[in-house]
C-alpha positions, 0 to 999 in steps of 0.5 A: 934124217927123220926129222927132215922127212917129217918135216917135208911130209908136213910141208907136203900135206899143208900144200895138198890140203891148201890146193884142195881148199884153193877151189873154194877160196878166191885167192891165188894158190901161191898167196893161199900158201904164204899166208898159210906158211905165215900162220904155221910160222907165227904159231911155231908149229914147225919150229925146226923148218927154214928156208935154207938158201943153199937148198933153194939154189941148188935143189929147188931153183933148178926144177923151177927154172927147167919147167918154165924154159921147156915151155917157152916158145923160142919162135915167140922168144926170137920174135920179142928177143929185144923186149925180153932182153931189155926188160931182163938186162936193162931193166934189172940194172935200172931197178937195182940202181934206182932202188939203191939210190933211193934207200941210200938217199932216204935212209942214209945206207952206204951206197954200196950196201943200198945197191946190194939191197937194190940186187937183192930185191930185183928178181921178180917172181910172177908165178901167181900173176901168170896163173891170173893171166891164164884164167882171165885169158890175158894176151899171150905175148903180154904173159910171155913177155913177163914170164921170160923176163923173170926167167932171165932177170933172176939170173942177172940179179944173182950176178949183180948180187955177187958182183956187188957183194965182192965189191963190198968185201974186196976193196981192190976190185974195180968197177972195170973188173966188176963189168968183165966179171959180169960178162963172164958169169952170164955168158959162161953159164949161158954157153954151159947150158947151151952145150949140155942142152945140145947134147942132151937133145942129140941123145934123146934123138937116139932113144924112145923111152919116156922114163929114160928121157925124164931121168935124162931131163933131170940130169940136164936140170941139175947137172947144168947148174952144178956144172956152171957153179963148179967153174964159177959162171952162172948156173941159172943161165946155165939151166935156162939155156939148157932148158930152152935147147932141150924144150925147142929141140930136144922135145920137139924133134927127138921125142914122140908125142908120148914121151914129150907129154910125160916129160912135160907132165913130170916137170909140171908136177915137180915144179908145182910141188917145189914151188908149193914148198918154197911158198910155204917156206917164204910165209914161214920166214916172213912170220920169223921177222919182227917188222914193227920196229923199222917202219920208216925203213919198211915204208921207204923200201916198199916205195923205192922198189915200186919206184925202181919198177916203174922207172925200169918198165916205163923207161925201157918201154920208151926205148923200145918204142923208139926202136920200133917195138911199142909196148901198149900203155895198159901192158906197161901198167900191168908189168909195173904192178905184176913185178912181185918179188919172192923166195929167191930175194929172201934166200939171197938176203938169208945167205948173207954173211952174218958179219955183213953190216946192216944184214938185219936191216936188209933182211927186214927190208926184203921180207917186208917188200916180198910180203907187200908184193906177194899179198898187196900187189898179188891180190890186186892184180886181177882187178887192174887187169880187168879195169884196163880191158886186158881180160877176155873172160868175165 
């Protein structure tokens, strides 16, 4: 236990130092954390610390999702529901298929393994991008589309990952059965979250105690995830739906302004601290993989992911335009390049069964794509936004 405590202390200390230095360096905080983690891992300064997929899913992911959910304006979400759901659901499926087909065709991976990689690499992680958007004064609707898409596509990608794994390991599972399982997992998780969020919102209306309300929202965030996973539906969708209900009903109608500010501040800090640790761990894991031995698979996977993102964004945008919801072309370009990958993809690939065929290659490809997206795309997105005239600041 003392080693765990000490490791957590060093990670928090590193994150604090990077945050302070971030005031003087001109790169996003999350990217600075990844680079710091890479250096720490490369130098072997914290040899016993690793990104544990079970820890990430059960402990780190719920607060990140909950903080994002309670800050999403449901009225704006309803206004853009068609765009957001199309990008999150249809876009994720298109990206998975395109990436899977590309790595199957060019690398010769079995098609089901290739689609598994497509699902692993589909979740987007736009934290650093959204921070840049905020500083540049980018249109709020563009930011909300990208943030909400990421929130929901995490759940879609995890469900696809689980189902494709089952197809790979269970020969008797049909495509029809997989479709039914997909719907059950997604909607089952959402219903669990809605019920828990509604109950919590009712309770908050009966009390005026900011400490009690902070504790209650903590129970909701972790309880929704655990309850959903216990009955084999999506814990991600449970947390997202619960947070949307609490943020837009429980906090707006059942809390005083003081309590609401206390709850928001608490979750802002928790999400900041958790994200800081996660990005440090991502950098440390990146340093443990030898990327040089598989240059061709790495190059193919990076191009395939960029292609999959482009096809999904431009394709879905075209369909939305036909339905009367026009996405400006400049927004589409930014959406393509802002599709960064992060800790969720790494957790899924690390969590693969050690006996899984091509596991080492999938890990190498995933780590390479994450590193390229966080550093390459993350450092260049600001220039793209300014070039397209989407920045309101100089």
